[in-house]
C-alpha positions as CSV (number, residue, x, y, z in Angstrom):
1,X,0.0,0.0,0.0
2,X,1.4,3.4,-0.9
3,X,1.9,6.1,1.6
4,X,-1.0,8.2,0.7
5,X,-3.7,5.5,0.6
6,X,-2.2,4.0,3.8
7,X,-2.5,7.4,5.6
8,X,-6.0,8.2,4.3
9,X,-7.3,4.6,5.0
10,X,-5.5,4.5,8.3
11,X,-6.9,7.8,9.4
12,X,-10.4,6.8,8.5
13,X,-10.2,3.3,10.1
14,X,-8.7,4.9,13.2
15,X,-11.8,7.1,13.7
16,X,-14.0,3.9,13.1
17,X,-12.1,1.8,15.5
18,X,-11.8,4.4,18.2
19,X,-15.6,4.9,18.1
20,X,-17.7,3.1,20.7
21,X,-19.9,1.8,17.9
22,X,-19.6,-1.9,17.2
23,X,-17.8,-2.5,13.9
24,X,-20.1,-3.9,11.3
25,X,-20.0,-4.3,7.6
26,X,-22.4,-1.5,7.2
27,X,-20.5,0.9,9.5
28,X,-17.2,0.1,7.7
29,X,-18.8,0.7,4.3
30,X,-20.3,4.1,5.4
31,X,-17.1,5.2,7.0
32,X,-15.0,4.5,3.9
33,X,-17.5,5.4,1.3
34,X,-15.6,8.6,0.2
35,X,-12.2,6.7,-0.1
36,X,-13.2,3.3,-1.5
37,X,-16.2,1.3,-2.7
38,X,-16.6,-2.0,-0.7
39,X,-18.9,-4.9,-1.2
40,X,-20.6,-6.5,1.8
41,X,-18.2,-9.5,1.9
42,X,-15.1,-7.4,1.9
43,X,-16.6,-4.9,4.4
44,X,-17.6,-7.8,6.6
45,X,-14.0,-9.2,6.6
46,X,-12.5,-5.7,7.5
47,X,-15.0,-5.4,10.3
48,X,-14.1,-8.9,11.8
49,X,-10.4,-8.1,11.5
50,X,-10.7,-4.6,13.0
51,X,-12.8,-5.9,15.9
52,X,-9.7,-7.7,17.3
53,X,-8.3,-6.3,20.5
54,X,-5.0,-5.3,19.0
55,X,-6.7,-2.7,16.8
56,X,-8.9,-1.4,19.5
57,X,-5.9,-0.7,21.7
58,X,-4.0,1.4,19.0
59,X,-3.2,4.7,20.6
60,X,-2.8,6.7,17.3
61,X,-3.6,6.8,13.7
62,X,0.1,6.0,13.0
63,X,0.1,2.9,15.2
64,X,-3.1,1.7,13.5
65,X,-1.6,2.3,10.1
66,X,1.3,0.1,11.1
67,X,-1.0,-2.6,12.3
68,X,-2.8,-2.5,9.0
69,X,0.3,-2.7,7.0
70,X,1.5,-5.7,9.0
71,X,-1.9,-7.5,8.7
72,X,-1.9,-10.1,5.9
73,X,-5.7,-10.2,5.8
74,X,-6.1,-6.4,5.5
75,X,-3.1,-6.2,2.9
76,X,-4.8,-8.9,0.8
77,X,-7.9,-6.9,0.8
78,X,-6.1,-3.7,-0.1
79,X,-4.3,-5.5,-3.0
80,X,-7.5,-6.7,-4.4
81,X,-9.0,-3.2,-4.2
82,X,-6.0,-1.7,-5.9
83,X,-6.3,-4.2,-8.6
84,X,-9.9,-3.4,-9.5
85,X,-10.3,-1.3,-12.6
86,X,-11.2,2.3,-11.9
87,X,-13.5,4.5,-13.9
88,X,-11.8,7.5,-15.5
89,X,-14.0,10.4,-16.6
90,X,-12.7,12.8,-19.1
91,X,-14.6,16.1,-19.9
92,X,-13.4,18.1,-23.0
93,X,-14.8,21.7,-23.4
94,X,-14.5,23.4,-26.7
95,X,-15.3,27.1,-26.8
96,X,-16.5,29.2,-24.1
97,X,-19.5,29.3,-21.8
98,X,-20.9,26.8,-19.1
99,X,-22.5,23.8,-20.4
100,X,-23.8,22.9,-17.0
101,X,-25.6,26.1,-16.4
102,X,-27.1,26.4,-19.8
103,X,-24.7,28.9,-21.7
104,X,-24.0,26.3,-24.3
105,X,-27.4,26.7,-26.1
106,X,-28.3,27.6,-29.6
107,X,-30.3,30.6,-30.7
108,X,-31.1,33.7,-28.7
109,X,-30.9,33.7,-25.0
110,X,-33.3,36.1,-23.3
111,X,-32.5,37.0,-19.7
112,X,-34.7,39.0,-17.4
113,X,-36.6,39.2,-14.2
114,X,-40.2,38.4,-14.9
């Protein structure tokens, strides 16, 4: 796992692990939804692994990141996630105006307060 993803995921997981809420697949998915898309099976495995006492006792994000990096289970999951194809969206704009707000229209544009 590269440094950036390790730091981001480690920080997010630290917040989840340090919470008094029981770790479930749904809670893990909700906590990581802005970072990575997880299916229920993977989220369940992560929840089971992070429910172990060694993760609960971590005192900092850095310590939890180290535990994650040394866990074969979590590293296997991270490898699988990194191997998934990712969607790349490319937007090409030609000319001027704002296509999202309606400036890219044909014909006369009448503006007024009516």
